[in-house]
DRENDO-1510 file (C-alpha; in Angstrom, 1 decimal, always signed):
<recs>
REC; n; res; u; v; w
REC; 1; UNK; +56.4; +66.8; +66.9 .
REC; 2; UNK; +54.3; +69.2; +68.9 .
REC; 3; UNK; +52.8; +72.4; +67.3 .
REC; 4; UNK; +51.4; +75.0; +69.7 .
REC; 5; UNK; +49.2; +77.9; +68.5 .
REC; 6; UNK; +49.0; +80.5; +71.2 .
REC; 7; UNK; +47.0; +83.8; +71.0 .
REC; 8; UNK; +48.0; +86.9; +73.1 .
REC; 9; UNK; +51.7; +86.3; +73.7 .
REC; 10; UNK; +53.0; +89.8; +74.1 .
REC; 11; UNK; +52.7; +89.8; +77.8 .
REC; 12; UNK; +51.2; +88.3; +81.0 .
REC; 13; UNK; +50.3; +84.6; +80.8 .
REC; 14; UNK; +50.8; +84.5; +77.1 .
REC; 15; UNK; +54.4; +85.5; +77.4 .
REC; 16; UNK; +55.0; +82.9; +80.1 .
REC; 17; UNK; +53.4; +80.3; +77.9 .
REC; 18; UNK; +56.2; +80.9; +75.3 .
REC; 19; UNK; +58.6; +79.9; +78.0 .
REC; 20; UNK; +56.6; +76.9; +79.0 .
REC; 21; UNK; +56.5; +75.5; +75.4 .
REC; 22; UNK; +59.9; +76.7; +74.3 .
REC; 23; UNK; +60.9; +73.2; +73.3 .
REC; 24; UNK; +58.0; +73.0; +70.9 .
REC; 25; UNK; +57.1; +74.6; +67.6 .
REC; 26; UNK; +55.2; +77.7; +68.8 .
REC; 27; UNK; +52.9; +79.6; +66.4 .
REC; 28; UNK; +52.3; +83.0; +68.0 .
REC; 29; UNK; +49.2; +85.1; +67.1 .
REC; 30; UNK; +49.1; +88.6; +68.4 .
REC; 31; UNK; +48.2; +92.2; +67.4 .
REC; 32; UNK; +51.9; +93.4; +67.4 .
REC; 33; UNK; +55.3; +91.9; +67.2 .
REC; 34; UNK; +56.4; +89.8; +70.2 .
REC; 35; UNK; +59.5; +90.9; +72.1 .
REC; 36; UNK; +61.0; +87.6; +73.2 .
REC; 37; UNK; +64.3; +85.7; +73.2 .
REC; 38; UNK; +62.4; +82.4; +72.6 .
REC; 39; UNK; +62.5; +81.1; +69.1 .
REC; 40; UNK; +59.1; +81.2; +67.5 .
REC; 41; UNK; +58.3; +78.7; +64.7 .
REC; 42; UNK; +55.8; +81.1; +63.1 .
REC; 43; UNK; +54.5; +84.6; +64.1 .
REC; 44; UNK; +51.3; +86.2; +62.9 .
REC; 45; UNK; +50.0; +89.7; +63.6 .
REC; 46; UNK; +46.3; +90.4; +63.4 .
REC; 47; UNK; +44.0; +92.8; +65.2 .
REC; 48; UNK; +41.2; +90.8; +66.9 .
REC; 49; UNK; +39.0; +93.9; +66.7 .
REC; 50; UNK; +39.1; +93.6; +62.9 .
REC; 51; UNK; +37.0; +90.5; +62.6 .
REC; 52; UNK; +36.8; +90.5; +58.9 .
REC; 53; UNK; +40.6; +90.4; +58.4 .
REC; 54; UNK; +40.9; +87.9; +61.2 .
REC; 55; UNK; +38.5; +85.5; +59.6 .
REC; 56; UNK; +40.2; +85.8; +56.2 .
REC; 57; UNK; +43.7; +85.0; +57.7 .
REC; 58; UNK; +42.8; +82.2; +60.0 .
REC; 59; UNK; +43.1; +79.4; +57.5 .
REC; 60; UNK; +46.5; +80.8; +56.4 .
REC; 61; UNK; +47.6; +80.7; +60.1 .
REC; 62; UNK; +46.6; +77.0; +60.5 .
REC; 63; UNK; +47.9; +76.2; +57.0 .
REC; 64; UNK; +51.3; +77.5; +58.0 .
REC; 65; UNK; +52.2; +74.1; +59.4 .
REC; 66; UNK; +52.5; +70.7; +57.8 .
REC; 67; UNK; +51.9; +68.1; +60.6 .
REC; 68; UNK; +52.2; +64.4; +60.3 .
REC; 69; UNK; +49.9; +61.7; +61.6 .
REC; 70; UNK; +50.8; +61.2; +65.3 .
REC; 71; UNK; +51.9; +64.7; +65.9 .
REC; 72; UNK; +50.4; +66.9; +68.6 .
REC; 73; UNK; +48.6; +70.1; +67.7 .
REC; 74; UNK; +47.5; +72.5; +70.5 .
REC; 75; UNK; +45.4; +75.6; +70.3 .
REC; 76; UNK; +45.5; +77.8; +73.4 .
REC; 77; UNK; +43.0; +80.7; +73.2 .
REC; 78; UNK; +44.7; +82.9; +75.7 .
REC; 79; UNK; +44.1; +86.5; +74.4 .
REC; 80; UNK; +41.6; +88.4; +76.4 .
REC; 81; UNK; +40.5; +91.8; +77.7 .
REC; 82; UNK; +38.8; +92.8; +80.9 .
REC; 83; UNK; +37.5; +96.2; +79.7 .
REC; 84; UNK; +35.6; +98.3; +79.5 .
REC; 85; UNK; +35.1; +98.2; +83.2 .
REC; 86; UNK; +31.6; +99.8; +83.5 .
REC; 87; UNK; +28.3; +99.1; +85.1 .
REC; 88; UNK; +25.5; +97.7; +83.0 .
REC; 89; UNK; +23.8; +101.1; +83.3 .
REC; 90; UNK; +26.8; +102.9; +81.7 .
REC; 91; UNK; +28.0; +100.3; +79.2 .
REC; 92; UNK; +27.5; +101.2; +75.5 .
REC; 93; UNK; +27.2; +99.0; +72.4 .
REC; 94; UNK; +30.8; +99.5; +71.3 .
REC; 95; UNK; +32.1; +98.5; +74.8 .
REC; 96; UNK; +30.3; +95.2; +74.6 .
REC; 97; UNK; +31.3; +94.6; +71.0 .
REC; 98; UNK; +35.0; +95.3; +71.5 .
REC; 99; UNK; +35.1; +93.0; +74.4 .
REC; 100; UNK; +33.2; +90.2; +72.7 .
REC; 101; UNK; +35.3; +90.4; +69.6 .
REC; 102; UNK; +38.4; +89.7; +71.6 .
REC; 103; UNK; +37.0; +87.3; +74.2 .
REC; 104; UNK; +34.4; +85.4; +72.3 .
REC; 105; UNK; +34.4; +85.9; +68.5 .
REC; 106; UNK; +38.2; +85.4; +68.1 .
REC; 107; UNK; +38.2; +82.1; +70.0 .
REC; 108; UNK; +35.2; +81.0; +68.1 .
REC; 109; UNK; +36.9; +81.7; +64.8 .
REC; 110; UNK; +40.1; +80.1; +65.8 .
REC; 111; UNK; +38.3; +76.9; +67.0 .
REC; 112; UNK; +36.4; +76.8; +63.7 .
REC; 113; UNK; +39.6; +77.2; +61.7 .
REC; 114; UNK; +41.4; +74.6; +63.8 .
REC; 115; UNK; +38.7; +72.0; +63.3 .
REC; 116; UNK; +38.5; +72.6; +59.6 .
REC; 117; UNK; +42.3; +72.5; +59.1 .
REC; 118; UNK; +42.9; +69.3; +61.1 .
REC; 119; UNK; +39.7; +67.4; +61.3 .
REC; 120; UNK; +40.8; +64.6; +59.0 .
REC; 121; UNK; +44.3; +64.4; +60.4 .
REC; 122; UNK; +45.0; +61.4; +62.7 .
REC; 123; UNK; +46.9; +63.5; +65.3 .
REC; 124; UNK; +46.4; +64.6; +69.0 .
REC; 125; UNK; +44.3; +67.7; +68.6 .
REC; 126; UNK; +43.6; +69.8; +71.7 .
REC; 127; UNK; +42.0; +73.1; +72.4 .
REC; 128; UNK; +42.3; +74.9; +75.7 .
REC; 129; UNK; +40.5; +78.2; +76.1 .
REC; 130; UNK; +41.3; +80.5; +79.0 .
REC; 131; UNK; +38.2; +81.3; +80.9 .
REC; 132; UNK; +37.7; +83.0; +84.4 .
REC; 133; UNK; +36.0; +82.6; +87.7 .
REC; 134; UNK; +34.0; +85.6; +86.5 .
REC; 135; UNK; +32.2; +83.3; +84.1 .
REC; 136; UNK; +30.5; +81.8; +87.1 .
REC; 137; UNK; +30.1; +84.7; +89.5 .
REC; 138; UNK; +28.8; +88.2; +88.7 .
REC; 139; UNK; +31.2; +91.0; +89.4 .
REC; 140; UNK; +30.0; +94.6; +89.5 .
REC; 141; UNK; +31.5; +96.6; +86.7 .
REC; 142; UNK; +32.4; +93.5; +84.7 .
REC; 143; UNK; +29.3; +93.0; +82.6 .
REC; 144; UNK; +31.2; +92.5; +79.4 .
REC; 145; UNK; +34.0; +90.4; +80.9 .
REC; 146; UNK; +31.7; +88.1; +83.0 .
REC; 147; UNK; +29.3; +87.5; +80.1 .
REC; 148; UNK; +32.1; +87.0; +77.5 .
REC; 149; UNK; +33.8; +84.4; +79.7 .
REC; 150; UNK; +30.5; +82.6; +80.3 .
REC; 151; UNK; +30.1; +82.6; +76.5 .
REC; 152; UNK; +33.5; +80.9; +75.9 .
REC; 153; UNK; +32.6; +78.2; +78.4 .
REC; 154; UNK; +29.5; +77.4; +76.4 .
REC; 155; UNK; +31.5; +77.7; +73.1 .
REC; 156; UNK; +33.9; +75.0; +74.4 .
REC; 157; UNK; +31.0; +72.8; +75.5 .
REC; 158; UNK; +29.3; +73.0; +72.1 .
REC; 159; UNK; +32.7; +72.2; +70.5 .
REC; 160; UNK; +32.9; +69.1; +72.7 .
REC; 161; UNK; +29.5; +68.0; +71.7 .
REC; 162; UNK; +30.0; +68.5; +68.0 .
REC; 163; UNK; +33.4; +66.8; +67.8 .
REC; 164; UNK; +32.6; +63.8; +70.1 .
REC; 165; UNK; +31.9; +61.5; +67.2 .
REC; 166; UNK; +34.9; +62.5; +65.0 .
REC; 167; UNK; +37.0; +59.5; +63.9 .
REC; 168; UNK; +40.0; +61.5; +65.1 .
REC; 169; UNK; +38.9; +63.5; +68.2 .
REC; 170; UNK; +39.3; +67.2; +68.6 .
REC; 171; UNK; +39.4; +67.7; +72.4 .
REC; 172; UNK; +38.3; +71.0; +74.0 .
REC; 173; UNK; +38.2; +72.3; +77.6 .
REC; 174; UNK; +38.5; +75.6; +79.4 .
REC; 175; UNK; +40.8; +76.8; +82.1 .
REC; 176; UNK; +40.3; +79.2; +85.0 .
REC; 177; UNK; +43.8; +80.6; +85.8 .
REC; 178; UNK; +43.0; +82.5; +88.9 .
REC; 179; UNK; +44.2; +86.0; +89.7 .
REC; 180; UNK; +47.6; +86.5; +88.0 .
REC; 181; UNK; +50.1; +89.2; +88.3 .
REC; 182; UNK; +49.8; +90.7; +84.8 .
REC; 183; UNK; +49.1; +94.0; +83.1 .
REC; 184; UNK; +45.4; +93.1; +83.2 .
REC; 185; UNK; +45.5; +93.3; +87.0 .
REC; 186; UNK; +47.2; +96.7; +86.6 .
REC; 187; UNK; +44.3; +97.8; +84.4 .
REC; 188; UNK; +41.8; +96.6; +87.0 .
REC; 189; UNK; +43.6; +98.5; +89.8 .
REC; 190; UNK; +43.3; +101.7; +87.7 .
REC; 191; UNK; +39.5; +101.3; +87.3 .
REC; 192; UNK; +37.1; +104.0; +88.3 .
REC; 193; UNK; +35.8; +103.1; +91.8 .
REC; 194; UNK; +32.4; +104.4; +90.9 .
REC; 195; UNK; +32.2; +101.8; +88.1 .
REC; 196; UNK; +34.1; +99.0; +90.0 .
REC; 197; UNK; +33.1; +98.7; +93.7 .
REC; 198; UNK; +35.6; +95.8; +94.2 .
REC; 199; UNK; +38.6; +98.0; +93.5 .
REC; 200; UNK; +40.1; +97.8; +97.0 .
REC; 201; UNK; +39.8; +94.0; +96.9 .
REC; 202; UNK; +42.0; +93.9; +93.8 .
REC; 203; UNK; +44.4; +96.4; +95.1 .
REC; 204; UNK; +44.8; +94.2; +98.2 .
REC; 205; UNK; +45.6; +91.2; +96.0 .
REC; 206; UNK; +48.7; +93.1; +94.9 .
REC; 207; UNK; +49.7; +94.7; +98.2 .
REC; 208; UNK; +49.3; +91.5; +100.1 .
REC; 209; UNK; +51.2; +89.5; +97.4 .
REC; 210; UNK; +48.3; +87.2; +96.6 .
REC; 211; UNK; +48.6; +87.4; +92.9 .
REC; 212; UNK; +49.8; +84.2; +91.1 .
REC; 213; UNK; +53.1; +84.2; +89.2 .
REC; 214; UNK; +52.3; +83.9; +85.5 .
REC; 215; UNK; +55.2; +81.4; +85.0 .
REC; 216; UNK; +53.6; +79.1; +87.6 .
REC; 217; UNK; +50.2; +79.3; +85.9 .
REC; 218; UNK; +51.7; +78.7; +82.5 .
REC; 219; UNK; +53.4; +75.5; +83.9 .
REC; 220; UNK; +50.0; +74.3; +85.2 .
REC; 221; UNK; +48.3; +75.0; +81.9 .
REC; 222; UNK; +51.0; +73.0; +80.0 .
REC; 223; UNK; +50.6; +70.2; +82.5 .
REC; 224; UNK; +46.8; +70.1; +81.8 .
REC; 225; UNK; +46.8; +70.3; +78.0 .
REC; 226; UNK; +49.8; +67.9; +77.6 .
REC; 227; UNK; +48.2; +65.2; +79.9 .
REC; 228; UNK; +47.0; +62.0; +78.3 .
REC; 229; UNK; +43.6; +62.4; +80.0 .
REC; 230; UNK; +43.1; +66.0; +78.8 .
REC; 231; UNK; +39.5; +67.0; +78.3 .
REC; 232; UNK; +38.1; +64.4; +80.7 .
REC; 233; UNK; +37.1; +67.6; +82.6 .
REC; 234; UNK; +34.9; +70.2; +80.9 .
REC; 235; UNK; +36.8; +72.9; +82.9 .
REC; 236; UNK; +40.1; +73.0; +84.8 .
REC; 237; UNK; +40.7; +75.3; +87.7 .
REC; 238; UNK; +44.1; +76.5; +89.0 .
REC; 239; UNK; +42.7; +76.1; +92.5 .
REC; 240; UNK; +42.9; +72.3; +92.1 .
REC; 241; UNK; +46.7; +72.5; +91.5 .
REC; 242; UNK; +47.6; +74.8; +94.4 .
</recs>
């Protein structure tokens, strides 16, 4: 049996992941109800900006399944936000905090809960956290996004180091999905050009039809996490599968 915990499934890549894993037992974790024809095994609603409630509910989320030895248990940290799109000069504390709560703190708490819930179970336990090329290259206007994605790269790396000697491994890697045709890209294209000098570049991605189809990216993500050699790489990049 395969259980798949997925965050951020109301749209974009997350919605496509529901389709990719439709034959498995999907546990969806979002802020609001998911509109989908795909049967969800479990569905949880929690606001990632409310870190106190999130931390309280995480063990209930992972405790909602009763896996057996030999089962597969996946955690896909997909939920993320690009905003606020502001220069370092104009970013305020709340802007950083809201971004980090979604992009860094929530994945950290889910990884913690996943390890605690399933550490002693002899099963295939895999964590894949969606990162970004922005974790490696600075982008003007993306101070919060770039730094948060760099942070989850390191979070995954620390997880790898801390779980390496477990009797039953917990495998962790990150995934750079490229530039996908989602609502996040729409948000980027609506940015203030004074805060985001790369605006025309991202508008051209859309007008020149260079955005990746989310169903395609979801299929690659599934291929990566389901592979027998998952986590041999610290990070996976969609560019290697094009």
